[in-house]
C-alpha positions, 0 to 999 in steps of 0.5 A: 488457463488464466494469464497473470502478469505480475508487475514488480520493481518500479521507480520507487524507493520501495523497489526492493520491497516490491520484488519480495512481494512479487516473488511470493505471489509468483510462487503462490500461484498454481502453475497448472491453473495459471500462466504467470509472467513477471514484468520487471520495471527498472528504476529507470522505468523500463519494462522487461517481460521475463516470460513464462515462469514455471519454477520457484523464484528463490532469489529476487534477482531472478526477477531483474532484467536489462533492456536497452530499449527506450521506456516507450518501446519497452512498455510497447513490447511487453503490452503487445505480448499481453494484448496478443494473448487470447486467453483470459488475462489480468495484471497484478501490480505488485508495486509499492509507493510512488509509480505503483501504489499512487494511482499512476499505474492504475490510470494507465491500465484503465486507459488501455482497458486491462483488468488488474488486481487491487484498487483503482485510480482514486482510492490508490492516489488518495490512500497513499497521500497521508494529508489528503487521507486524513482530511477525508477521514476527518469528514467521516469521524475516524479517529486520528492523532493530532497533526499538522501538514504543509507544503515545502513552499509553505515551509520556506515562506513560513518557517517560524510560524509553522514551528510555533504552530506545530509545537502547540499542536503536536508537541514533542516527541512527534513524527515527521512523515513524507505525505506520499511514501511508504515502508517508513521511508523518510520517517523520523521521531523527533524530541526537540527543535533541532531534530525536527528541522533535520527530519523535515529537511529529510522528509522533503527529499521524498515529497513536496509536502509532509505531515507531522503527528503527535506521538501516541504511547501505545501499540501498533495494530493492523486490520486487513479489509478485502472485498469490493462492494461488500468488504470484510475485515479481518481480526486485528494483529499487532506487532511486538517490537524492540524499536520506537517505531517500525522503520524500514529496517525493522520491517524488512531486514531485521526480522525482530518483529513478533506478530500477535494474532489476534491482538490483545484488545477487548472484544468491544474495541475489537469490534469498533476497530473492525467497523472503523476499518470497513468505514475507512475502505468505503470512505476511500472507495477501495476495491480488492484490499487495504490494510488499516494501521492503528495505534491503541493506547493502554486506555483502549483508545484507538487512532487510525494512523494510515492506510496501505492500498497495496500492502506488502506480501513478504514473509513478515507481512501482516495481511496474509497471516491476518486472513489465515487466522480470521477464516483459514484463508491460505496465502494462495487462496488470498491471492486467488481471491484478489484476482477474482475481485479484480476481474469482478470489478473490471466487468462492472466497469465494462458494463458502464456507458461511455456515450450519452443515451438518447431518448 
């Protein structure tokens, strides 16, 4: 038996989304082959090991727990149970956004030498940071929209200059985004200076730097890339939506998004987009999985919007559906594949030398 410890919740604005992802992962795993242990992390950072799960999770509230221990005490207790388990074990961080998808939990798991699913420290940290991702993609010629980025300090000290510069670069309408946030939290569309200032102030509630992008009139499409050393891209999927952009409610609450798979785009552009998705995966040194989000215009010009190094696995999520449409991979098979890739990467890291070999 393989033990799978599913981390969920966490200190993140995407706390509730994480619970949806975790529930789906837990329910998908064959309990005859895997021992599944949810580990709920509260919004305060307390770790609560929920014990072995044998039944279906029907409500995300079943994953929540209460602990009166200190943060260090609760972490130590949960990790002690994992360490004492003599069977093969792996961590599945079903965590989104800060303190989960940004490299922090990955670095912690590396330090305590536990295998885990998904991307490592660098790719997770860079992938969540829109500003650094854009700078990196510009070096490898991945198409992007016009944009400008700045910190809160720069905004306070040079507001007039930044206003003038960004209006020249992006114009209106434009989108204001916190650099390190997901699920469209803190993102706003602006059509004038007044809305722009309000959106900038809101974005700075979620991060100390932000990016402002020009609006591209087109469709939003997504490609999933899965693998380690030989990543493969899925077919392209797109959403038909009623709103100008997919905010948090549209993604997780309204249920008004319609998936179109494969997307309505030419074969030539399809191949170019799939190739660019793999290049993005490699540029970030990813492992396990990544979802690459695009804008595609009516003239078949495409731009990479952003990447997601731990995309959601809710019933509305694109990633599992893309692979089912690509090669028939079921949800459960995809989760198992990611677990195998996590073990593979762990064994590669274990084979590295950590002392200087003398001649």
